[in-house]
LOKE-467583 format. One record per residue: residue in three letters; x, y negated, z negated of N, C-alpha, C in turn; residue number from 0. Coordinates in nm, 3 decimals. Each point is the difference from the previous one (the first is absolute). Example, Ala and Ser with C-alpha at 12.3 -4.5 7.8 and 13.67 -1.06 7.14 Angstrom:
residues 2
code:ALA; nxx:1.319; nyy:0.569; nzz:-0.780; caxx:-0.089; cayy:-0.119; cazz:0.000; cxx:0.090; cyy:-0.120; czz:0.000; pos:0
code:SER; nxx:-0.035; nyy:-0.105; nzz:0.072; caxx:0.082; cayy:-0.119; cazz:-0.006; cxx:-0.077; cyy:-0.109; czz:-0.073; pos:1
END
This chain:
residues 142
code:MET; nxx:-0.800; nyy:-0.306; nzz:1.071; caxx:0.079; cayy:-0.122; cazz:-0.008; cxx:0.098; cyy:0.013; czz:-0.116; pos:0
code:ILE; nxx:0.121; nyy:-0.045; nzz:0.025; caxx:0.106; cayy:0.004; cazz:-0.100; cxx:0.021; cyy:-0.140; czz:-0.056; pos:1
code:ALA; nxx:0.000; nyy:-0.012; nzz:-0.132; caxx:0.033; cayy:-0.126; cazz:-0.067; cxx:0.150; cyy:0.000; czz:-0.023; pos:2
code:ILE; nxx:0.066; nyy:-0.111; nzz:0.030; caxx:0.144; cayy:-0.007; cazz:-0.020; cxx:0.036; cyy:-0.130; czz:-0.070; pos:3
code:GLY; nxx:0.094; nyy:0.011; nzz:-0.092; caxx:0.044; cayy:-0.118; cazz:-0.073; cxx:0.141; cyy:0.017; czz:-0.051; pos:4
code:SER; nxx:0.064; nyy:-0.113; nzz:-0.025; caxx:0.136; cayy:0.002; cazz:-0.052; cxx:0.029; cyy:-0.129; czz:-0.073; pos:5
code:ASP; nxx:0.107; nyy:0.002; nzz:-0.076; caxx:0.055; cayy:-0.124; cazz:-0.052; cxx:0.113; cyy:-0.042; czz:0.094; pos:6
code:HIS; nxx:0.075; nyy:-0.101; nzz:-0.039; caxx:0.110; cayy:-0.049; cazz:0.084; cxx:0.106; cyy:0.107; czz:0.024; pos:7
code:GLY; nxx:0.024; nyy:0.086; nzz:-0.099; caxx:0.100; cayy:0.105; cazz:0.014; cxx:-0.038; cyy:0.106; czz:0.102; pos:8
code:GLY; nxx:-0.129; nyy:0.016; nzz:0.023; caxx:-0.047; cayy:0.099; cazz:0.097; cxx:-0.047; cyy:-0.060; czz:0.131; pos:9
code:PHE; nxx:0.011; nyy:-0.131; nzz:0.013; caxx:-0.056; cayy:-0.069; cazz:0.117; cxx:0.056; cyy:0.053; czz:0.132; pos:10
code:ALA; nxx:0.132; nyy:0.010; nzz:0.013; caxx:0.060; cayy:0.044; cazz:0.126; cxx:-0.042; cyy:0.143; czz:0.035; pos:11
code:LEU; nxx:-0.001; nyy:0.090; nzz:-0.099; caxx:-0.042; cayy:0.138; cazz:0.027; cxx:-0.149; cyy:0.005; czz:0.035; pos:12
code:LYS; nxx:-0.080; nyy:-0.086; nzz:-0.063; caxx:-0.143; cayy:-0.005; cazz:0.033; cxx:-0.018; cyy:-0.035; czz:0.147; pos:13
code:GLN; nxx:0.082; nyy:-0.090; nzz:0.053; caxx:-0.009; cayy:-0.037; cazz:0.141; cxx:0.028; cyy:0.122; czz:0.089; pos:14
code:GLU; nxx:0.099; nyy:0.079; nzz:-0.039; caxx:0.033; cayy:0.123; cazz:0.075; cxx:-0.115; cyy:0.100; czz:-0.005; pos:15
code:VAL; nxx:-0.060; nyy:0.015; nzz:-0.117; caxx:-0.111; cayy:0.094; cazz:-0.015; cxx:-0.120; cyy:-0.046; czz:0.082; pos:16
code:MET; nxx:-0.030; nyy:-0.130; nzz:-0.003; caxx:-0.114; cayy:-0.049; cazz:0.079; cxx:0.023; cyy:0.019; czz:0.149; pos:17
code:ALA; nxx:0.121; nyy:-0.021; nzz:0.048; caxx:0.031; cayy:0.023; cazz:0.142; cxx:-0.020; cyy:0.148; czz:0.034; pos:18
code:TYR; nxx:0.040; nyy:0.087; nzz:-0.090; caxx:-0.017; cayy:0.144; cazz:0.019; cxx:-0.149; cyy:0.036; czz:0.007; pos:19
code:LEU; nxx:-0.079; nyy:-0.054; nzz:-0.093; caxx:-0.144; cayy:0.027; cazz:0.001; cxx:-0.063; cyy:-0.049; czz:0.130; pos:20
code:GLU; nxx:0.040; nyy:-0.118; nzz:0.046; caxx:-0.051; cayy:-0.052; cazz:0.127; cxx:0.034; cyy:0.094; czz:0.115; pos:21
code:ASP; nxx:0.125; nyy:0.046; nzz:0.005; caxx:0.044; cayy:0.091; cazz:0.106; cxx:-0.082; cyy:0.129; czz:0.000; pos:22
code:LYS; nxx:-0.041; nyy:0.045; nzz:-0.119; caxx:-0.077; cayy:0.124; cazz:-0.013; cxx:-0.151; cyy:-0.023; czz:0.016; pos:23
code:GLY; nxx:-0.040; nyy:-0.126; nzz:0.015; caxx:-0.143; cayy:-0.030; cazz:0.014; cxx:-0.076; cyy:0.014; czz:-0.130; pos:24
code:ILE; nxx:0.068; nyy:-0.015; nzz:-0.112; caxx:-0.064; cayy:0.012; cazz:-0.132; cxx:-0.037; cyy:-0.139; czz:-0.049; pos:25
code:GLU; nxx:-0.127; nyy:-0.019; nzz:-0.030; caxx:-0.047; cayy:-0.130; cazz:-0.048; cxx:0.049; cyy:-0.025; czz:-0.142; pos:26
code:TYR; nxx:0.036; nyy:-0.124; nzz:-0.026; caxx:0.045; cayy:-0.038; cazz:-0.133; cxx:-0.040; cyy:-0.144; czz:-0.027; pos:27
code:LYS; nxx:0.002; nyy:-0.035; nzz:-0.127; caxx:-0.022; cayy:-0.139; cazz:-0.041; cxx:0.114; cyy:-0.039; czz:-0.092; pos:28
code:ASP; nxx:0.063; nyy:-0.111; nzz:0.031; caxx:0.113; cayy:-0.049; cazz:-0.077; cxx:-0.050; cyy:-0.091; czz:-0.111; pos:29
code:TYR; nxx:0.028; nyy:0.038; nzz:-0.123; caxx:-0.044; cayy:-0.077; cazz:-0.117; cxx:0.112; cyy:-0.088; czz:-0.057; pos:30
code:GLY; nxx:0.107; nyy:-0.018; nzz:0.076; caxx:0.109; cayy:-0.088; cazz:-0.042; cxx:0.108; cyy:0.078; czz:-0.072; pos:31
code:THR; nxx:0.099; nyy:-0.067; nzz:-0.032; caxx:0.039; cayy:-0.138; cazz:0.020; cxx:0.031; cyy:-0.024; czz:0.147; pos:32
code:TYR; nxx:-0.002; nyy:-0.126; nzz:0.037; caxx:0.017; cayy:-0.034; cazz:0.140; cxx:0.133; cyy:-0.070; czz:0.028; pos:33
code:THR; nxx:0.085; nyy:-0.012; nzz:-0.103; caxx:0.131; cayy:-0.062; cazz:0.016; cxx:0.101; cyy:0.074; czz:-0.088; pos:34
code:LYS; nxx:0.127; nyy:-0.036; nzz:0.016; caxx:0.105; cayy:0.058; cazz:-0.083; cxx:0.021; cyy:-0.078; czz:-0.130; pos:35
code:ASP; nxx:-0.084; nyy:-0.101; nzz:-0.023; caxx:0.012; cayy:-0.080; cazz:-0.122; cxx:-0.031; cyy:0.086; czz:-0.122; pos:36
code:SER; nxx:0.073; nyy:-0.025; nzz:-0.107; caxx:-0.019; cayy:0.075; cazz:-0.124; cxx:-0.145; cyy:-0.007; czz:-0.046; pos:37
code:CYS; nxx:-0.052; nyy:0.116; nzz:-0.041; caxx:-0.140; cayy:0.007; cazz:-0.044; cxx:-0.014; cyy:0.115; czz:-0.099; pos:38
code:ASP; nxx:-0.117; nyy:0.019; nzz:-0.053; caxx:-0.027; cayy:0.101; cazz:-0.102; cxx:-0.075; cyy:0.120; czz:0.059; pos:39
code:TYR; nxx:0.061; nyy:0.119; nzz:-0.008; caxx:-0.059; cayy:0.120; cazz:0.059; cxx:-0.138; cyy:0.037; czz:-0.054; pos:40
code:PRO; nxx:-0.035; nyy:-0.030; nzz:-0.126; caxx:-0.134; cayy:0.041; cazz:-0.046; cxx:-0.113; cyy:-0.061; czz:0.083; pos:41
code:VAL; nxx:0.020; nyy:-0.119; nzz:0.053; caxx:-0.104; cayy:-0.065; cazz:0.082; cxx:-0.038; cyy:0.088; czz:0.118; pos:42
code:TYR; nxx:0.098; nyy:0.057; nzz:0.066; caxx:-0.024; cayy:0.077; cazz:0.122; cxx:-0.044; cyy:0.143; czz:-0.030; pos:43
code:ALA; nxx:0.050; nyy:0.054; nzz:-0.109; caxx:-0.047; cayy:0.133; cazz:-0.043; cxx:-0.149; cyy:-0.005; czz:-0.031; pos:44
code:LYS; nxx:-0.043; nyy:-0.105; nzz:-0.067; caxx:-0.142; cayy:-0.014; cazz:-0.036; cxx:-0.087; cyy:-0.016; czz:0.125; pos:45
code:LYS; nxx:0.047; nyy:-0.076; nzz:0.097; caxx:-0.077; cayy:-0.020; cazz:0.124; cxx:-0.018; cyy:0.132; czz:0.075; pos:46
code:VAL; nxx:0.107; nyy:0.077; nzz:0.010; caxx:-0.009; cayy:0.128; cazz:0.071; cxx:-0.087; cyy:0.099; czz:-0.077; pos:47
code:ALA; nxx:0.016; nyy:0.008; nzz:-0.131; caxx:-0.083; cayy:0.090; cazz:-0.081; cxx:-0.148; cyy:-0.035; czz:0.014; pos:48
code:ASN; nxx:-0.032; nyy:-0.128; nzz:-0.008; caxx:-0.140; cayy:-0.042; cazz:0.013; cxx:-0.056; cyy:0.029; czz:0.139; pos:49
code:ALA; nxx:0.082; nyy:-0.010; nzz:0.102; caxx:-0.046; cayy:0.031; cazz:0.136; cxx:-0.038; cyy:0.147; czz:0.012; pos:50
code:ILE; nxx:0.073; nyy:0.087; nzz:-0.067; caxx:-0.031; cayy:0.142; cazz:0.002; cxx:-0.125; cyy:0.029; czz:-0.085; pos:51
code:LEU; nxx:-0.005; nyy:-0.057; nzz:-0.117; caxx:-0.113; cayy:0.025; cazz:-0.089; cxx:-0.132; cyy:-0.054; czz:0.056; pos:52
code:SER; nxx:0.007; nyy:-0.107; nzz:0.077; caxx:-0.120; cayy:-0.058; cazz:0.060; cxx:-0.047; cyy:0.079; czz:0.122; pos:53
code:GLY; nxx:0.087; nyy:0.088; nzz:0.052; caxx:-0.033; cayy:0.076; cazz:0.119; cxx:0.039; cyy:-0.070; czz:0.129; pos:54
code:GLU; nxx:0.058; nyy:-0.118; nzz:-0.012; caxx:0.043; cayy:-0.072; cazz:0.120; cxx:0.112; cyy:0.075; czz:0.072; pos:55
code:CYS; nxx:0.087; nyy:0.065; nzz:-0.078; caxx:0.110; cayy:0.077; cazz:0.055; cxx:0.001; cyy:0.140; czz:-0.062; pos:56
code:GLU; nxx:0.052; nyy:0.094; nzz:0.075; caxx:0.002; cayy:0.140; cazz:-0.044; cxx:0.123; cyy:0.032; czz:-0.084; pos:57
code:LYS; nxx:0.116; nyy:-0.049; nzz:0.043; caxx:0.126; cayy:0.024; cazz:-0.069; cxx:0.079; cyy:-0.130; czz:0.000; pos:58
code:GLY; nxx:0.110; nyy:0.001; nzz:-0.080; caxx:0.083; cayy:-0.119; cazz:-0.006; cxx:0.147; cyy:0.032; czz:0.002; pos:59
code:ILE; nxx:0.077; nyy:-0.101; nzz:0.035; caxx:0.146; cayy:0.006; cazz:-0.004; cxx:0.048; cyy:-0.125; czz:-0.071; pos:60
code:LEU; nxx:0.080; nyy:0.020; nzz:-0.103; caxx:0.056; cayy:-0.112; cazz:-0.077; cxx:0.152; cyy:0.010; czz:0.001; pos:61
code:ILE; nxx:0.066; nyy:-0.113; nzz:0.015; caxx:0.146; cayy:-0.001; cazz:0.006; cxx:0.054; cyy:-0.115; czz:-0.084; pos:62
code:CYS; nxx:0.091; nyy:0.034; nzz:-0.090; caxx:0.076; cayy:-0.101; cazz:-0.073; cxx:0.146; cyy:0.045; czz:0.004; pos:63
code:GLY; nxx:0.084; nyy:-0.055; nzz:-0.084; caxx:0.140; cayy:0.038; cazz:0.001; cxx:0.024; cyy:0.146; czz:-0.029; pos:64
code:THR; nxx:-0.068; nyy:0.052; nzz:-0.103; caxx:0.016; cayy:0.140; cazz:-0.039; cxx:-0.124; cyy:0.085; czz:0.024; pos:65
code:GLY; nxx:-0.116; nyy:-0.061; nzz:0.013; caxx:-0.127; cayy:0.072; cazz:0.009; cxx:-0.061; cyy:0.025; czz:-0.136; pos:66
code:ILE; nxx:0.077; nyy:-0.022; nzz:-0.104; caxx:-0.045; cayy:0.036; cazz:-0.135; cxx:-0.099; cyy:-0.101; czz:-0.056; pos:67
code:GLY; nxx:0.040; nyy:-0.126; nzz:-0.007; caxx:-0.088; cayy:-0.101; cazz:-0.059; cxx:-0.133; cyy:-0.012; czz:0.070; pos:68
code:ILE; nxx:0.004; nyy:0.004; nzz:0.131; caxx:-0.123; cayy:-0.017; cazz:0.079; cxx:-0.092; cyy:0.121; czz:-0.018; pos:69
code:SER; nxx:0.059; nyy:0.121; nzz:-0.019; caxx:-0.083; cayy:0.119; cazz:-0.023; cxx:-0.058; cyy:0.002; czz:-0.141; pos:70
code:ILE; nxx:0.077; nyy:-0.047; nzz:-0.097; caxx:-0.052; cayy:-0.008; cazz:-0.138; cxx:-0.123; cyy:-0.090; czz:-0.004; pos:71
code:THR; nxx:0.008; nyy:-0.113; nzz:0.067; caxx:-0.114; cayy:-0.092; cazz:0.004; cxx:-0.121; cyy:0.065; czz:0.066; pos:72
code:ALA; nxx:0.019; nyy:0.062; nzz:0.115; caxx:-0.111; cayy:0.063; cazz:0.072; cxx:-0.065; cyy:0.110; czz:-0.083; pos:73
code:ASN; nxx:0.081; nyy:0.075; nzz:-0.072; caxx:-0.052; cayy:0.112; cazz:-0.079; cxx:-0.080; cyy:-0.043; czz:-0.122; pos:74
code:LYS; nxx:-0.005; nyy:-0.127; nzz:-0.031; caxx:-0.084; cayy:-0.049; cazz:-0.110; cxx:-0.148; cyy:0.002; czz:0.039; pos:75
code:PHE; nxx:-0.029; nyy:0.014; nzz:0.129; caxx:-0.138; cayy:-0.002; cazz:0.048; cxx:-0.055; cyy:0.142; czz:0.003; pos:76
code:LYS; nxx:-0.113; nyy:0.020; nzz:-0.067; caxx:-0.066; cayy:0.132; cazz:-0.002; cxx:-0.037; cyy:0.037; czz:0.143; pos:77
code:GLY; nxx:0.042; nyy:0.119; nzz:0.040; caxx:-0.028; cayy:0.047; cazz:0.135; cxx:0.117; cyy:-0.015; czz:0.095; pos:78
code:ILE; nxx:0.103; nyy:-0.069; nzz:-0.044; caxx:0.121; cayy:-0.014; cazz:0.082; cxx:0.103; cyy:0.101; czz:-0.048; pos:79
code:ARG; nxx:0.060; nyy:0.067; nzz:0.096; caxx:0.110; cayy:0.091; cazz:-0.025; cxx:0.114; cyy:-0.039; czz:0.093; pos:80
code:ALA; nxx:0.084; nyy:-0.089; nzz:-0.050; caxx:0.114; cayy:-0.050; cazz:0.077; cxx:0.124; cyy:0.082; czz:-0.034; pos:81
code:ALA; nxx:0.071; nyy:0.044; nzz:0.102; caxx:0.119; cayy:0.083; cazz:-0.020; cxx:0.121; cyy:-0.065; czz:0.066; pos:82
code:VAL; nxx:0.106; nyy:-0.013; nzz:-0.077; caxx:0.127; cayy:-0.047; cazz:0.056; cxx:0.064; cyy:0.118; czz:0.071; pos:83
code:CYS; nxx:0.028; nyy:-0.017; nzz:0.128; caxx:0.061; cayy:0.107; cazz:0.078; cxx:0.120; cyy:-0.054; czz:0.076; pos:84
code:HIS; nxx:0.111; nyy:0.067; nzz:-0.017; caxx:0.121; cayy:-0.038; cazz:0.072; cxx:0.052; cyy:0.116; czz:0.084; pos:85
code:ASP; nxx:-0.086; nyy:0.100; nzz:0.020; caxx:0.032; cayy:0.113; cazz:0.087; cxx:-0.131; cyy:0.058; czz:0.053; pos:86
code:CYS; nxx:0.009; nyy:0.075; nzz:0.108; caxx:-0.120; cayy:0.055; cazz:0.064; cxx:-0.066; cyy:0.109; czz:-0.083; pos:87
code:PHE; nxx:0.079; nyy:0.080; nzz:-0.071; caxx:-0.058; cayy:0.105; cazz:-0.083; cxx:-0.094; cyy:-0.059; czz:-0.105; pos:88
code:SER; nxx:0.044; nyy:-0.106; nzz:-0.066; caxx:-0.085; cayy:-0.065; cazz:-0.102; cxx:-0.127; cyy:-0.055; czz:0.062; pos:89
code:ALA; nxx:0.012; nyy:-0.061; nzz:0.118; caxx:-0.118; cayy:-0.056; cazz:0.068; cxx:-0.100; cyy:0.110; czz:0.034; pos:90
code:GLN; nxx:0.051; nyy:0.112; nzz:0.047; caxx:-0.088; cayy:0.113; cazz:0.032; cxx:-0.064; cyy:0.057; czz:-0.125; pos:91
code:ALA; nxx:0.081; nyy:0.022; nzz:-0.103; caxx:-0.051; cayy:0.062; cazz:-0.122; cxx:-0.102; cyy:-0.088; czz:-0.070; pos:92
code:THR; nxx:0.021; nyy:-0.130; nzz:-0.003; caxx:-0.095; cayy:-0.087; cazz:-0.070; cxx:-0.133; cyy:-0.009; czz:0.073; pos:93
code:ARG; nxx:0.000; nyy:0.014; nzz:0.130; caxx:-0.127; cayy:0.004; cazz:0.074; cxx:-0.069; cyy:0.135; czz:-0.023; pos:94
code:GLU; nxx:0.076; nyy:0.109; nzz:0.012; caxx:-0.060; cayy:0.133; cazz:-0.014; cxx:-0.049; cyy:0.028; czz:-0.142; pos:95
code:HIS; nxx:0.076; nyy:-0.042; nzz:-0.100; caxx:-0.029; cayy:0.037; cazz:-0.139; cxx:-0.075; cyy:-0.108; czz:-0.078; pos:96
code:ASN; nxx:0.033; nyy:-0.127; nzz:0.025; caxx:-0.057; cayy:-0.109; cazz:-0.079; cxx:-0.103; cyy:-0.083; czz:0.074; pos:97
code:ASP; nxx:-0.019; nyy:0.027; nzz:0.128; caxx:-0.088; cayy:-0.082; cazz:0.084; cxx:0.034; cyy:-0.148; czz:-0.019; pos:98
code:ALA; nxx:0.130; nyy:-0.031; nzz:-0.004; caxx:0.044; cayy:-0.139; cazz:-0.018; cxx:-0.059; cyy:-0.086; czz:0.109; pos:99
code:ASN; nxx:-0.046; nyy:-0.118; nzz:-0.039; caxx:-0.059; cayy:-0.090; cazz:0.099; cxx:0.086; cyy:-0.123; czz:0.028; pos:100
code:ILE; nxx:0.111; nyy:-0.013; nzz:-0.071; caxx:0.097; cayy:-0.106; cazz:0.030; cxx:0.140; cyy:0.059; czz:0.000; pos:101
code:LEU; nxx:0.073; nyy:-0.031; nzz:0.105; caxx:0.142; cayy:0.031; cazz:0.010; cxx:0.077; cyy:-0.124; czz:-0.043; pos:102
code:ALA; nxx:0.090; nyy:0.015; nzz:-0.095; caxx:0.088; cayy:-0.110; cazz:-0.040; cxx:0.143; cyy:0.037; czz:0.036; pos:103
code:MET; nxx:0.072; nyy:-0.098; nzz:0.053; caxx:0.139; cayy:0.024; cazz:0.037; cxx:0.086; cyy:-0.118; czz:-0.044; pos:104
code:GLY; nxx:0.128; nyy:0.028; nzz:-0.017; caxx:0.097; cayy:-0.103; cazz:-0.035; cxx:0.085; cyy:-0.035; czz:0.120; pos:105
code:ALA; nxx:-0.007; nyy:-0.124; nzz:0.043; caxx:0.078; cayy:-0.044; cazz:0.116; cxx:0.150; cyy:0.000; czz:-0.029; pos:106
code:ARG; nxx:0.036; nyy:-0.006; nzz:-0.127; caxx:0.142; cayy:0.005; cazz:-0.036; cxx:0.046; cyy:0.143; czz:-0.022; pos:107
code:VAL; nxx:-0.091; nyy:0.095; nzz:0.019; caxx:0.031; cayy:0.141; cazz:-0.024; cxx:0.004; cyy:0.078; czz:0.132; pos:108
code:VAL; nxx:-0.094; nyy:-0.027; nzz:0.089; caxx:-0.006; cayy:0.072; cazz:0.129; cxx:0.015; cyy:-0.099; czz:0.115; pos:109
code:GLY; nxx:0.062; nyy:0.045; nzz:0.104; caxx:0.010; cayy:-0.080; cazz:0.122; cxx:-0.122; cyy:0.018; czz:0.087; pos:110
code:PRO; nxx:-0.011; nyy:-0.080; nzz:0.104; caxx:-0.119; cayy:0.006; cazz:0.085; cxx:-0.023; cyy:0.135; czz:0.067; pos:111
code:GLY; nxx:0.106; nyy:0.067; nzz:0.045; caxx:-0.019; cayy:0.129; cazz:0.067; cxx:-0.068; cyy:0.102; czz:-0.089; pos:112
code:LEU; nxx:0.052; nyy:0.016; nzz:-0.120; caxx:-0.059; cayy:0.094; cazz:-0.095; cxx:-0.137; cyy:-0.048; czz:-0.044; pos:113
code:ALA; nxx:-0.014; nyy:-0.128; nzz:-0.024; caxx:-0.129; cayy:-0.054; cazz:-0.045; cxx:-0.112; cyy:0.033; czz:0.099; pos:114
code:LEU; nxx:0.028; nyy:-0.011; nzz:0.128; caxx:-0.103; cayy:0.029; cazz:0.101; cxx:-0.036; cyy:0.148; czz:0.002; pos:115
code:LYS; nxx:0.097; nyy:0.087; nzz:-0.025; caxx:-0.029; cayy:0.143; cazz:-0.009; cxx:-0.085; cyy:0.029; czz:-0.124; pos:116
code:ILE; nxx:0.028; nyy:-0.069; nzz:-0.108; caxx:-0.079; cayy:0.016; cazz:-0.123; cxx:-0.143; cyy:-0.047; czz:0.024; pos:117
code:VAL; nxx:-0.017; nyy:-0.115; nzz:0.064; caxx:-0.133; cayy:-0.051; cazz:0.032; cxx:-0.076; cyy:0.100; czz:0.085; pos:118
code:ASP; nxx:0.065; nyy:0.052; nzz:0.103; caxx:-0.063; cayy:0.097; cazz:0.090; cxx:-0.044; cyy:0.124; czz:-0.078; pos:119
code:THR; nxx:0.086; nyy:0.050; nzz:-0.086; caxx:-0.033; cayy:0.118; cazz:-0.082; cxx:-0.119; cyy:-0.030; czz:-0.091; pos:120
code:PHE; nxx:0.004; nyy:-0.113; nzz:-0.069; caxx:-0.107; cayy:-0.037; cazz:-0.093; cxx:-0.134; cyy:-0.011; czz:0.073; pos:121
code:LEU; nxx:-0.001; nyy:-0.068; nzz:0.112; caxx:-0.126; cayy:-0.025; cazz:0.071; cxx:-0.055; cyy:0.124; czz:0.070; pos:122
code:ASN; nxx:0.086; nyy:0.096; nzz:0.032; caxx:-0.044; cayy:0.118; cazz:0.075; cxx:-0.012; cyy:0.127; czz:-0.083; pos:123
code:THR; nxx:0.016; nyy:-0.012; nzz:-0.130; caxx:-0.016; cayy:0.117; cazz:-0.087; cxx:-0.135; cyy:-0.010; czz:-0.070; pos:124
code:GLU; nxx:-0.076; nyy:0.106; nzz:0.008; caxx:-0.132; cayy:0.004; cazz:-0.062; cxx:0.010; cyy:0.055; czz:-0.142; pos:125
code:PHE; nxx:-0.097; nyy:-0.038; nzz:-0.082; caxx:-0.014; cayy:0.057; cazz:-0.134; cxx:-0.035; cyy:0.147; czz:0.014; pos:126
code:SER; nxx:0.058; nyy:0.085; nzz:-0.085; caxx:-0.019; cayy:0.144; cazz:0.012; cxx:-0.141; cyy:0.046; czz:-0.036; pos:127
code:ASN; nxx:-0.069; nyy:-0.075; nzz:-0.085; caxx:-0.131; cayy:0.038; cazz:-0.052; cxx:0.003; cyy:0.127; czz:-0.084; pos:128
code:ASP; nxx:0.118; nyy:0.041; nzz:-0.045; caxx:0.010; cayy:0.113; cazz:-0.091; cxx:-0.067; cyy:-0.038; czz:-0.132; pos:129
code:GLU; nxx:-0.073; nyy:0.095; nzz:-0.056; caxx:-0.074; cayy:-0.025; cazz:-0.124; cxx:0.092; cyy:-0.050; czz:-0.112; pos:130
code:ARG; nxx:0.119; nyy:0.056; nzz:-0.011; caxx:0.091; cayy:-0.041; cazz:-0.106; cxx:0.040; cyy:-0.147; czz:0.014; pos:131
code:HIS; nxx:0.016; nyy:-0.045; nzz:0.123; caxx:0.036; cayy:-0.140; cazz:0.023; cxx:-0.120; cyy:-0.092; czz:-0.023; pos:132
code:ILE; nxx:-0.117; nyy:0.046; nzz:0.038; caxx:-0.122; cayy:-0.078; cazz:-0.026; cxx:-0.018; cyy:-0.018; czz:-0.150; pos:133
code:ASN; nxx:0.019; nyy:0.107; nzz:-0.076; caxx:-0.012; cayy:-0.007; cazz:-0.147; cxx:0.101; cyy:-0.095; czz:-0.060; pos:134
code:ARG; nxx:0.120; nyy:0.002; nzz:0.050; caxx:0.104; cayy:-0.090; cazz:-0.053; cxx:-0.031; cyy:-0.146; czz:0.030; pos:135
code:ILE; nxx:-0.051; nyy:-0.026; nzz:0.117; caxx:-0.038; cayy:-0.137; cazz:0.033; cxx:-0.116; cyy:-0.047; czz:-0.089; pos:136
code:LYS; nxx:-0.094; nyy:0.089; nzz:-0.027; caxx:-0.108; cayy:-0.035; cazz:-0.093; cxx:0.056; cyy:-0.037; czz:-0.138; pos:137
code:GLN; nxx:0.100; nyy:0.075; nzz:-0.044; caxx:0.062; cayy:-0.031; cazz:-0.129; cxx:0.071; cyy:-0.135; czz:0.002; pos:138
code:ILE; nxx:0.059; nyy:-0.036; nzz:0.111; caxx:0.064; cayy:-0.132; cazz:0.013; cxx:-0.105; cyy:-0.109; czz:-0.016; pos:139
code:GLU; nxx:-0.116; nyy:0.021; nzz:0.060; caxx:-0.105; cayy:-0.100; cazz:0.004; cxx:-0.076; cyy:-0.014; czz:-0.132; pos:140
code:GLU; nxx:0.013; nyy:0.097; nzz:-0.089; caxx:-0.075; cayy:-0.005; cazz:-0.127; cxx:0.050; cyy:-0.111; czz:-0.090; pos:141
END
């Protein structure tokens, strides 16, 4: 299950991503926001991070205007590795090397076409399990 959340700046792109997940038969849970009304991104970053940490969801997708603020908030939680990705190479590399569990994107940075390719790359790339990457993740968690 994928946890998904956004603020008002990412609301429209979140709708596109959810439609894409539905088309692919990928289960997700929407943690808000549910309108375009101005709101605070930390609320939704925390909900998605907690859903992953509780085991309710396996991975997450967070969207705000830039992807930066929402990822900073998510990364405050021990065990969360949120990566801002605005290209497919970054999405692939962060899964392979960092075992990132949250993809963050900026709706004001990427359009829906590219965003969906980034989502697909992130969700379909496995962690490499290379010892060097495992050791680095352990160091992050210390």
